PDB file of N, CA, C and O in Angstrom:
ATOM      1  N   MET A   1     132.098  99.287  59.503  1.00  0.00           N
ATOM      2  CA  MET A   1     131.774  99.727  60.848  1.00  0.00           C
ATOM      3  C   MET A   1     133.030  99.559  61.702  1.00  0.00           C
ATOM      4  O   MET A   1     133.612  98.476  61.766  1.00  0.00           O
ATOM      5  N   ASN A   2     133.434 100.635  62.348  1.00  0.00           N
ATOM      6  CA  ASN A   2     134.639 100.556  63.172  1.00  0.00           C
ATOM      7  C   ASN A   2     134.308 100.043  64.572  1.00  0.00           C
ATOM      8  O   ASN A   2     133.140  99.913  64.939  1.00  0.00           O
ATOM      9  N   ASN A   3     135.344  99.758  65.338  1.00  0.00           N
ATOM     10  CA  ASN A   3     135.154  99.184  66.671  1.00  0.00           C
ATOM     11  C   ASN A   3     134.373 100.100  67.604  1.00  0.00           C
ATOM     12  O   ASN A   3     133.579  99.631  68.419  1.00  0.00           O
ATOM     13  N   GLU A   4     134.597 101.400  67.486  1.00  0.00           N
ATOM     14  CA  GLU A   4     133.871 102.347  68.337  1.00  0.00           C
ATOM     15  C   GLU A   4     132.370 102.297  68.045  1.00  0.00           C
ATOM     16  O   GLU A   4     131.553 102.305  68.966  1.00  0.00           O
ATOM     17  N   ASP A   5     132.014 102.246  66.756  1.00  0.00           N
ATOM     18  CA  ASP A   5     130.600 102.152  66.379  1.00  0.00           C
ATOM     19  C   ASP A   5     129.996 100.848  66.877  1.00  0.00           C
ATOM     20  O   ASP A   5     128.859 100.819  67.348  1.00  0.00           O
ATOM     21  N   ARG A   6     130.752  99.785  66.771  1.00  0.00           N
ATOM     22  CA  ARG A   6     130.266  98.479  67.245  1.00  0.00           C
ATOM     23  C   ARG A   6     130.003  98.509  68.747  1.00  0.00           C
ATOM     24  O   ARG A   6     128.996  97.989  69.228  1.00  0.00           O
ATOM     25  N   GLU A   7     130.917  99.121  69.467  1.00  0.00           N
ATOM     26  CA  GLU A   7     130.753  99.210  70.912  1.00  0.00           C
ATOM     27  C   GLU A   7     129.516 100.028  71.269  1.00  0.00           C
ATOM     28  O   GLU A   7     128.741  99.641  72.144  1.00  0.00           O
ATOM     29  N   LYS A   8     129.332 101.165  70.587  1.00  0.00           N
ATOM     30  CA  LYS A   8     128.155 101.999  70.829  1.00  0.00           C
ATOM     31  C   LYS A   8     126.873 101.233  70.525  1.00  0.00           C
ATOM     32  O   LYS A   8     125.910 101.289  71.289  1.00  0.00           O
ATOM     33  N   LEU A   9     126.870 100.515  69.397  1.00  0.00           N
ATOM     34  CA  LEU A   9     125.685  99.752  69.033  1.00  0.00           C
ATOM     35  C   LEU A   9     125.385  98.688  70.074  1.00  0.00           C
ATOM     36  O   LEU A   9     124.230  98.489  70.453  1.00  0.00           O
ATOM     37  N   GLY A  10     126.414  98.012  70.530  1.00  0.00           N
ATOM     38  CA  GLY A  10     126.227  96.982  71.548  1.00  0.00           C
ATOM     39  C   GLY A  10     125.612  97.537  72.815  1.00  0.00           C
ATOM     40  O   GLY A  10     124.724  96.924  73.406  1.00  0.00           O
ATOM     41  N   LYS A  11     126.089  98.704  73.231  1.00  0.00           N
ATOM     42  CA  LYS A  11     125.544  99.337  74.432  1.00  0.00           C
ATOM     43  C   LYS A  11     124.093  99.753  74.217  1.00  0.00           C
ATOM     44  O   LYS A  11     123.250  99.563  75.093  1.00  0.00           O
ATOM     45  N   ARG A  12     123.806 100.322  73.047  1.00  0.00           N
ATOM     46  CA  ARG A  12     122.425 100.727  72.757  1.00  0.00           C
ATOM     47  C   ARG A  12     121.500  99.523  72.709  1.00  0.00           C
ATOM     48  O   ARG A  12     120.397  99.554  73.255  1.00  0.00           O
ATOM     49  N   ALA A  13     121.950  98.476  72.061  1.00  0.00           N
ATOM     50  CA  ALA A  13     121.119  97.279  71.940  1.00  0.00           C
ATOM     51  C   ALA A  13     120.791  96.716  73.313  1.00  0.00           C
ATOM     52  O   ALA A  13     119.691  96.212  73.540  1.00  0.00           O
ATOM     53  N   ALA A  14     121.742  96.802  74.219  1.00  0.00           N
ATOM     54  CA  ALA A  14     121.524  96.274  75.560  1.00  0.00           C
ATOM     55  C   ALA A  14     120.559  97.135  76.366  1.00  0.00           C
ATOM     56  O   ALA A  14     119.841  96.621  77.223  1.00  0.00           O
ATOM     57  N   THR A  15     120.535  98.439  76.101  1.00  0.00           N
ATOM     58  CA  THR A  15     119.710  99.329  76.919  1.00  0.00           C
ATOM     59  C   THR A  15     118.348  99.649  76.322  1.00  0.00           C
ATOM     60  O   THR A  15     117.440 100.042  77.055  1.00  0.00           O
ATOM     61  N   TYR A  16     118.180  99.495  75.020  1.00  0.00           N
ATOM     62  CA  TYR A  16     116.923  99.893  74.385  1.00  0.00           C
ATOM     63  C   TYR A  16     116.089  98.699  73.953  1.00  0.00           C
ATOM     64  O   TYR A  16     115.777  98.555  72.771  1.00  0.00           O
ATOM     65  N   ARG A  17     115.738  97.870  74.870  1.00  0.00           N
ATOM     66  CA  ARG A  17     114.827  96.768  74.592  1.00  0.00           C
ATOM     67  C   ARG A  17     113.469  97.150  75.176  1.00  0.00           C
ATOM     68  O   ARG A  17     113.055  96.649  76.221  1.00  0.00           O
ATOM     69  N   THR A  18     112.797  98.045  74.474  1.00  0.00           N
ATOM     70  CA  THR A  18     111.519  98.553  74.963  1.00  0.00           C
ATOM     71  C   THR A  18     110.402  98.103  74.044  1.00  0.00           C
ATOM     72  O   THR A  18     110.639  97.674  72.915  1.00  0.00           O
ATOM     73  N   THR A  19     109.204  98.207  74.534  1.00  0.00           N
ATOM     74  CA  THR A  19     108.035  97.953  73.701  1.00  0.00           C
ATOM     75  C   THR A  19     107.289  99.256  73.524  1.00  0.00           C
ATOM     76  O   THR A  19     107.381 100.161  74.354  1.00  0.00           O
ATOM     77  N   ILE A  20     106.565  99.340  72.453  1.00  0.00           N
ATOM     78  CA  ILE A  20     105.801 100.545  72.160  1.00  0.00           C
ATOM     79  C   ILE A  20     104.365 100.315  72.596  1.00  0.00           C
ATOM     80  O   ILE A  20     103.755  99.308  72.235  1.00  0.00           O
ATOM     81  N   ASP A  21     103.831 101.236  73.363  1.00  0.00           N
ATOM     82  CA  ASP A  21     102.448 101.155  73.810  1.00  0.00           C
ATOM     83  C   ASP A  21     101.593 101.941  72.825  1.00  0.00           C
ATOM     84  O   ASP A  21     101.649 103.170  72.784  1.00  0.00           O
ATOM     85  N   PHE A  22     100.801 101.226  72.032  1.00  0.00           N
ATOM     86  CA  PHE A  22      99.944 101.879  71.054  1.00  0.00           C
ATOM     87  C   PHE A  22      98.618 102.236  71.711  1.00  0.00           C
ATOM     88  O   PHE A  22      97.616 101.538  71.552  1.00  0.00           O
ATOM     89  N   ASP A  23      98.637 103.318  72.438  1.00  0.00           N
ATOM     90  CA  ASP A  23      97.468 103.803  73.157  1.00  0.00           C
ATOM     91  C   ASP A  23      96.578 104.575  72.187  1.00  0.00           C
ATOM     92  O   ASP A  23      97.016 105.554  71.581  1.00  0.00           O
ATOM     93  N   ASN A  24      95.348 104.139  72.043  1.00  0.00           N
ATOM     94  CA  ASN A  24      94.424 104.812  71.125  1.00  0.00           C
ATOM     95  C   ASN A  24      94.124 106.242  71.550  1.00  0.00           C
ATOM     96  O   ASN A  24      93.697 107.056  70.730  1.00  0.00           O
ATOM     97  N   ASP A  25      94.341 106.551  72.806  1.00  0.00           N
ATOM     98  CA  ASP A  25      94.073 107.892  73.313  1.00  0.00           C
ATOM     99  C   ASP A  25      95.343 108.734  73.367  1.00  0.00           C
ATOM    100  O   ASP A  25      95.428 109.680  74.150  1.00  0.00           O
ATOM    101  N   PHE A  26      96.318 108.400  72.549  1.00  0.00           N
ATOM    102  CA  PHE A  26      97.595 109.121  72.558  1.00  0.00           C
ATOM    103  C   PHE A  26      97.383 110.577  72.180  1.00  0.00           C
ATOM    104  O   PHE A  26      96.721 110.889  71.190  1.00  0.00           O
ATOM    105  N   ASP A  27      97.946 111.446  72.971  1.00  0.00           N
ATOM    106  CA  ASP A  27      97.902 112.883  72.696  1.00  0.00           C
ATOM    107  C   ASP A  27      99.283 113.433  73.004  1.00  0.00           C
ATOM    108  O   ASP A  27      99.725 113.423  74.153  1.00  0.00           O
ATOM    109  N   ASP A  28      99.959 113.911  71.970  1.00  0.00           N
ATOM    110  CA  ASP A  28     101.329 114.371  72.180  1.00  0.00           C
ATOM    111  C   ASP A  28     101.419 115.566  73.126  1.00  0.00           C
ATOM    112  O   ASP A  28     102.503 115.885  73.615  1.00  0.00           O
ATOM    113  N   GLU A  29     100.312 116.220  73.384  1.00  0.00           N
ATOM    114  CA  GLU A  29     100.316 117.331  74.335  1.00  0.00           C
ATOM    115  C   GLU A  29     100.422 116.842  75.776  1.00  0.00           C
ATOM    116  O   GLU A  29     100.657 117.633  76.690  1.00  0.00           O
ATOM    117  N   ASP A  30     100.246 115.528  75.977  1.00  0.00           N
ATOM    118  CA  ASP A  30     100.376 114.957  77.315  1.00  0.00           C
ATOM    119  C   ASP A  30     101.835 114.773  77.721  1.00  0.00           C
ATOM    120  O   ASP A  30     102.122 114.429  78.868  1.00  0.00           O
ATOM    121  N   TYR A  31     102.754 114.999  76.790  1.00  0.00           N
ATOM    122  CA  TYR A  31     104.169 114.742  77.037  1.00  0.00           C
ATOM    123  C   TYR A  31     104.987 116.002  76.795  1.00  0.00           C
ATOM    124  O   TYR A  31     104.666 116.812  75.926  1.00  0.00           O
ATOM    125  N   SER A  32     106.050 116.152  77.578  1.00  0.00           N
ATOM    126  CA  SER A  32     106.948 117.292  77.363  1.00  0.00           C
ATOM    127  C   SER A  32     107.749 117.051  76.087  1.00  0.00           C
ATOM    128  O   SER A  32     107.819 115.927  75.590  1.00  0.00           O
ATOM    129  N   SER A  33     108.345 118.104  75.570  1.00  0.00           N
ATOM    130  CA  SER A  33     109.148 117.952  74.353  1.00  0.00           C
ATOM    131  C   SER A  33     110.327 117.013  74.599  1.00  0.00           C
ATOM    132  O   SER A  33     110.737 116.281  73.698  1.00  0.00           O
ATOM    133  N   GLU A  34     110.876 117.032  75.818  1.00  0.00           N
ATOM    134  CA  GLU A  34     111.983 116.135  76.142  1.00  0.00           C
ATOM    135  C   GLU A  34     111.527 114.678  76.129  1.00  0.00           C
ATOM    136  O   GLU A  34     112.233 113.806  75.624  1.00  0.00           O
ATOM    137  N   GLU A  35     110.336 114.417  76.691  1.00  0.00           N
ATOM    138  CA  GLU A  35     109.806 113.051  76.696  1.00  0.00           C
ATOM    139  C   GLU A  35     109.524 112.566  75.277  1.00  0.00           C
ATOM    140  O   GLU A  35     109.807 111.415  74.944  1.00  0.00           O
ATOM    141  N   MET A  36     108.972 113.437  74.450  1.00  0.00           N
ATOM    142  CA  MET A  36     108.687 113.066  73.061  1.00  0.00           C
ATOM    143  C   MET A  36     109.981 112.775  72.311  1.00  0.00           C
ATOM    144  O   MET A  36     110.065 111.803  71.561  1.00  0.00           O
ATOM    145  N   GLU A  37     110.980 113.613  72.514  1.00  0.00           N
ATOM    146  CA  GLU A  37     112.264 113.416  71.840  1.00  0.00           C
ATOM    147  C   GLU A  37     112.897 112.090  72.259  1.00  0.00           C
ATOM    148  O   GLU A  37     113.433 111.364  71.423  1.00  0.00           O
ATOM    149  N   GLN A  38     112.833 111.778  73.550  1.00  0.00           N
ATOM    150  CA  GLN A  38     113.401 110.519  74.035  1.00  0.00           C
ATOM    151  C   GLN A  38     112.675 109.324  73.426  1.00  0.00           C
ATOM    152  O   GLN A  38     113.314 108.353  73.019  1.00  0.00           O
ATOM    153  N   GLU A  39     111.360 109.387  73.361  1.00  0.00           N
ATOM    154  CA  GLU A  39     110.601 108.285  72.770  1.00  0.00           C
ATOM    155  C   GLU A  39     110.893 108.140  71.283  1.00  0.00           C
ATOM    156  O   GLU A  39     110.979 107.023  70.772  1.00  0.00           O
ATOM    157  N   GLU A  40     111.046 109.265  70.585  1.00  0.00           N
ATOM    158  CA  GLU A  40     111.401 109.212  69.166  1.00  0.00           C
ATOM    159  C   GLU A  40     112.752 108.538  68.980  1.00  0.00           C
ATOM    160  O   GLU A  40     112.928 107.744  68.056  1.00  0.00           O
ATOM    161  N   GLU A  41     113.706 108.851  69.851  1.00  0.00           N
ATOM    162  CA  GLU A  41     115.017 108.213  69.785  1.00  0.00           C
ATOM    163  C   GLU A  41     114.907 106.723  70.069  1.00  0.00           C
ATOM    164  O   GLU A  41     115.561 105.916  69.409  1.00  0.00           O
ATOM    165  N   ASN A  42     114.086 106.354  71.044  1.00  0.00           N
ATOM    166  CA  ASN A  42     113.902 104.937  71.363  1.00  0.00           C
ATOM    167  C   ASN A  42     113.331 104.177  70.175  1.00  0.00           C
ATOM    168  O   ASN A  42     113.782 103.074  69.866  1.00  0.00           O
ATOM    169  N   VAL A  43     112.349 104.759  69.511  1.00  0.00           N
ATOM    170  CA  VAL A  43     111.745 104.111  68.341  1.00  0.00           C
ATOM    171  C   VAL A  43     112.767 103.985  67.224  1.00  0.00           C
ATOM    172  O   VAL A  43     112.871 102.936  66.589  1.00  0.00           O
ATOM    173  N   ALA A  44     113.516 105.044  66.983  1.00  0.00           N
ATOM    174  CA  ALA A  44     114.538 105.001  65.932  1.00  0.00           C
ATOM    175  C   ALA A  44     115.589 103.948  66.240  1.00  0.00           C
ATOM    176  O   ALA A  44     116.053 103.256  65.333  1.00  0.00           O
ATOM    177  N   ASP A  45     115.967 103.816  67.493  1.00  0.00           N
ATOM    178  CA  ASP A  45     116.958 102.816  67.875  1.00  0.00           C
ATOM    179  C   ASP A  45     116.429 101.397  67.683  1.00  0.00           C
ATOM    180  O   ASP A  45     117.210 100.463  67.498  1.00  0.00           O
ATOM    181  N   GLN A  46     115.128 101.235  67.724  1.00  0.00           N
ATOM    182  CA  GLN A  46     114.526  99.913  67.562  1.00  0.00           C
ATOM    183  C   GLN A  46     114.192  99.598  66.111  1.00  0.00           C
ATOM    184  O   GLN A  46     113.563  98.577  65.832  1.00  0.00           O
ATOM    185  N   ALA A  47     114.598 100.451  65.189  1.00  0.00           N
ATOM    186  CA  ALA A  47     114.246 100.277  63.782  1.00  0.00           C
ATOM    187  C   ALA A  47     114.895  99.056  63.155  1.00  0.00           C
ATOM    188  O   ALA A  47     114.509  98.667  62.052  1.00  0.00           O
ATOM    189  N   THR A  48     115.839  98.454  63.796  1.00  0.00           N
ATOM    190  CA  THR A  48     116.475  97.254  63.284  1.00  0.00           C
ATOM    191  C   THR A  48     116.059  96.057  64.121  1.00  0.00           C
ATOM    192  O   THR A  48     115.793  96.186  65.316  1.00  0.00           O
ATOM    193  N   ALA A  49     116.005  94.903  63.492  1.00  0.00           N
ATOM    194  CA  ALA A  49     115.681  93.672  64.198  1.00  0.00           C
ATOM    195  C   ALA A  49     116.934  93.051  64.806  1.00  0.00           C
ATOM    196  O   ALA A  49     116.844  92.106  65.590  1.00  0.00           O
ATOM    197  N   ALA A  50     118.091  93.575  64.451  1.00  0.00           N
ATOM    198  CA  ALA A  50     119.359  93.007  64.901  1.00  0.00           C
ATOM    199  C   ALA A  50     119.533  93.159  66.405  1.00  0.00           C
ATOM    200  O   ALA A  50     119.244  94.208  66.980  1.00  0.00           O
ATOM    201  N   ARG A  51     120.008  92.098  67.021  1.00  0.00           N
ATOM    202  CA  ARG A  51     120.297  92.127  68.452  1.00  0.00           C
ATOM    203  C   ARG A  51     121.796  92.022  68.722  1.00  0.00           C
ATOM    204  O   ARG A  51     122.246  92.236  69.848  1.00  0.00           O
ATOM    205  N   THR A  52     122.560  91.696  67.694  1.00  0.00           N
ATOM    206  CA  THR A  52     124.011  91.602  67.829  1.00  0.00           C
ATOM    207  C   THR A  52     124.661  92.317  66.653  1.00  0.00           C
ATOM    208  O   THR A  52     124.007  92.625  65.656  1.00  0.00           O
ATOM    209  N   ILE A  53     125.946  92.575  66.783  1.00  0.00           N
ATOM    210  CA  ILE A  53     126.689  93.199  65.688  1.00  0.00           C
ATOM    211  C   ILE A  53     126.645  92.301  64.459  1.00  0.00           C
ATOM    212  O   ILE A  53     126.468  92.782  63.340  1.00  0.00           O
ATOM    213  N   LYS A  54     126.804  91.012  64.664  1.00  0.00           N
ATOM    214  CA  LYS A  54     126.787  90.072  63.538  1.00  0.00           C
ATOM    215  C   LYS A  54     125.441  90.129  62.808  1.00  0.00           C
ATOM    216  O   LYS A  54     125.401  90.143  61.578  1.00  0.00           O
ATOM    217  N   GLU A  55     124.355  90.161  63.558  1.00  0.00           N
ATOM    218  CA  GLU A  55     123.026  90.260  62.947  1.00  0.00           C
ATOM    219  C   GLU A  55     122.865  91.587  62.214  1.00  0.00           C
ATOM    220  O   GLU A  55     122.282  91.631  61.130  1.00  0.00           O
ATOM    221  N   LEU A  56     123.376  92.666  62.797  1.00  0.00           N
ATOM    222  CA  LEU A  56     123.279  93.973  62.155  1.00  0.00           C
ATOM    223  C   LEU A  56     124.068  93.985  60.850  1.00  0.00           C
ATOM    224  O   LEU A  56     123.592  94.504  59.841  1.00  0.00           O
ATOM    225  N   GLU A  57     125.263  93.421  60.867  1.00  0.00           N
ATOM    226  CA  GLU A  57     126.068  93.373  59.648  1.00  0.00           C
ATOM    227  C   GLU A  57     125.361  92.564  58.564  1.00  0.00           C
ATOM    228  O   GLU A  57     125.391  92.940  57.392  1.00  0.00           O
ATOM    229  N   ALA A  58     124.722  91.450  58.947  1.00  0.00           N
ATOM    230  CA  ALA A  58     123.970  90.645  57.981  1.00  0.00           C
ATOM    231  C   ALA A  58     122.788  91.440  57.431  1.00  0.00           C
ATOM    232  O   ALA A  58     122.495  91.381  56.237  1.00  0.00           O
ATOM    233  N   GLU A  59     122.118  92.177  58.301  1.00  0.00           N
ATOM    234  CA  GLU A  59     120.985  93.000  57.878  1.00  0.00           C
ATOM    235  C   GLU A  59     121.442  94.086  56.902  1.00  0.00           C
ATOM    236  O   GLU A  59     120.784  94.332  55.892  1.00  0.00           O
ATOM    237  N   ILE A  60     122.549  94.723  57.201  1.00  0.00           N
ATOM    238  CA  ILE A  60     123.093  95.761  56.316  1.00  0.00           C
ATOM    239  C   ILE A  60     123.458  95.164  54.969  1.00  0.00           C
ATOM    240  O   ILE A  60     123.183  95.762  53.928  1.00  0.00           O
ATOM    241  N   HIS A  61     124.075  93.989  54.979  1.00  0.00           N
ATOM    242  CA  HIS A  61     124.441  93.308  53.730  1.00  0.00           C
ATOM    243  C   HIS A  61     123.195  93.038  52.885  1.00  0.00           C
ATOM    244  O   HIS A  61     123.194  93.281  51.678  1.00  0.00           O
ATOM    245  N   THR A  62     122.148  92.541  53.514  1.00  0.00           N
ATOM    246  CA  THR A  62     120.897  92.258  52.805  1.00  0.00           C
ATOM    247  C   THR A  62     120.294  93.534  52.236  1.00  0.00           C
ATOM    248  O   THR A  62     119.834  93.548  51.094  1.00  0.00           O
ATOM    249  N   LEU A  63     120.292  94.599  53.019  1.00  0.00           N
ATOM    250  CA  LEU A  63     119.732  95.867  52.548  1.00  0.00           C
ATOM    251  C   LEU A  63     120.525  96.430  51.376  1.00  0.00           C
ATOM    252  O   LEU A  63     119.941  96.974  50.438  1.00  0.00           O
ATOM    253  N   LYS A  64     121.837  96.307  51.419  1.00  0.00           N
ATOM    254  CA  LYS A  64     122.658  96.773  50.295  1.00  0.00           C
ATOM    255  C   LYS A  64     122.349  95.972  49.041  1.00  0.00           C
ATOM    256  O   LYS A  64     122.275  96.527  47.945  1.00  0.00           O
ATOM    257  N   HIS A  65     122.167  94.659  49.203  1.00  0.00           N
ATOM    258  CA  HIS A  65     121.815  93.805  48.067  1.00  0.00           C
ATOM    259  C   HIS A  65     120.460  94.230  47.485  1.00  0.00           C
ATOM    260  O   HIS A  65     120.313  94.347  46.269  1.00  0.00           O
ATOM    261  N   LEU A  66     119.488  94.456  48.347  1.00  0.00           N
ATOM    262  CA  LEU A  66     118.165  94.888  47.886  1.00  0.00           C
ATOM    263  C   LEU A  66     118.233  96.256  47.211  1.00  0.00           C
ATOM    264  O   LEU A  66     117.537  96.501  46.226  1.00  0.00           O
ATOM    265  N   GLU A  67     119.061  97.132  47.735  1.00  0.00           N
ATOM    266  CA  GLU A  67     119.237  98.450  47.127  1.00  0.00           C
ATOM    267  C   GLU A  67     119.811  98.312  45.717  1.00  0.00           C
ATOM    268  O   GLU A  67     119.371  98.995  44.792  1.00  0.00           O
ATOM    269  N   ASN A  68     120.789  97.431  45.559  1.00  0.00           N
ATOM    270  CA  ASN A  68     121.369  97.194  44.230  1.00  0.00           C
ATOM    271  C   ASN A  68     120.333  96.625  43.267  1.00  0.00           C
ATOM    272  O   ASN A  68     120.258  97.045  42.113  1.00  0.00           O
ATOM    273  N   LEU A  69     119.535  95.670  43.741  1.00  0.00           N
ATOM    274  CA  LEU A  69     118.484  95.099  42.895  1.00  0.00           C
ATOM    275  C   LEU A  69     117.476  96.163  42.478  1.00  0.00           C
ATOM    276  O   LEU A  69     117.053  96.206  41.322  1.00  0.00           O
ATOM    277  N   ALA A  70     117.095  97.014  43.414  1.00  0.00           N
ATOM    278  CA  ALA A  70     116.141  98.084  43.099  1.00  0.00           C
ATOM    279  C   ALA A  70     116.719  99.027  42.052  1.00  0.00           C
ATOM    280  O   ALA A  70     116.007  99.469  41.150  1.00  0.00           O
ATOM    281  N   GLY A  71     117.996  99.333  42.168  1.00  0.00           N
ATOM    282  CA  GLY A  71     118.649 100.185  41.179  1.00  0.00           C
ATOM    283  C   GLY A  71     118.658  99.553  39.800  1.00  0.00           C
ATOM    284  O   GLY A  71     118.461 100.237  38.795  1.00  0.00           O
ATOM    285  N   GLU A  72     118.887  98.241  39.750  1.00  0.00           N
ATOM    286  CA  GLU A  72     118.869  97.533  38.470  1.00  0.00           C
ATOM    287  C   GLU A  72     117.478  97.564  37.846  1.00  0.00           C
ATOM    288  O   GLU A  72     117.338  97.773  36.641  1.00  0.00           O
ATOM    289  N   VAL A  73     116.463  97.357  38.659  1.00  0.00           N
ATOM    290  CA  VAL A  73     115.085  97.387  38.154  1.00  0.00           C
ATOM    291  C   VAL A  73     114.764  98.777  37.624  1.00  0.00           C
ATOM    292  O   VAL A  73     114.191  98.912  36.542  1.00  0.00           O
ATOM    293  N   ARG A  74     115.125  99.805  38.374  1.00  0.00           N
ATOM    294  CA  ARG A  74     114.860 101.173  37.934  1.00  0.00           C
ATOM    295  C   ARG A  74     115.589 101.471  36.624  1.00  0.00           C
ATOM    296  O   ARG A  74     115.013 102.070  35.715  1.00  0.00           O
ATOM    297  N   SER A  75     116.835 101.060  36.527  1.00  0.00           N
ATOM    298  CA  SER A  75     117.632 101.311  35.321  1.00  0.00           C
ATOM    299  C   SER A  75     117.100 100.563  34.107  1.00  0.00           C
ATOM    300  O   SER A  75     117.264 101.012  32.972  1.00  0.00           O
ATOM    301  N   SER A  76     116.464  99.421  34.348  1.00  0.00           N
ATOM    302  CA  SER A  76     115.961  98.612  33.236  1.00  0.00           C
ATOM    303  C   SER A  76     114.771  99.268  32.548  1.00  0.00           C
ATOM    304  O   SER A  76     114.474  98.960  31.394  1.00  0.00           O
ATOM    305  N   GLY A  77     114.086 100.174  33.250  1.00  0.00           N
ATOM    306  CA  GLY A  77     112.906 100.811  32.687  1.00  0.00           C
ATOM    307  C   GLY A  77     111.675  99.922  32.730  1.00  0.00           C
ATOM    308  O   GLY A  77     110.631 100.283  32.188  1.00  0.00           O
ATOM    309  N   GLU A  78     111.784  98.775  33.364  1.00  0.00           N
ATOM    310  CA  GLU A  78     110.661  97.834  33.448  1.00  0.00           C
ATOM    311  C   GLU A  78     110.138  97.735  34.879  1.00  0.00           C
ATOM    312  O   GLU A  78     109.764  96.656  35.337  1.00  0.00           O
ATOM    313  N   ASP A  79     110.113  98.835  35.558  1.00  0.00           N
ATOM    314  CA  ASP A  79     109.695  98.838  36.955  1.00  0.00           C
ATOM    315  C   ASP A  79     108.228  99.195  37.153  1.00  0.00           C
ATOM    316  O   ASP A  79     107.821  99.597  38.244  1.00  0.00           O
ATOM    317  N   ARG A  80     107.447  99.049  36.109  1.00  0.00           N
ATOM    318  CA  ARG A  80     106.020  99.386  36.226  1.00  0.00           C
ATOM    319  C   ARG A  80     105.178  98.163  36.272  1.00  0.00           C
ATOM    320  O   ARG A  80     103.955  98.259  36.370  1.00  0.00           O
TER     321      ARG A  80
END
């Protein structure tokens, strides 16, 4: 991750601390396409638990490790 990406992530992390309202009466027709797109972006930005660059890097490291383990299991043929 380069410095520019880190800076962007830091800014996003600072601005996108939102909660999701799980309204049982949700109807996407109640929202404009722009509002829906913005909310989709907000949810995607919240897909990580990381609040700092260091936490994000640790999360990425863990995910890469899990990806490698999954590949080993698949290659072993004993993934059933």
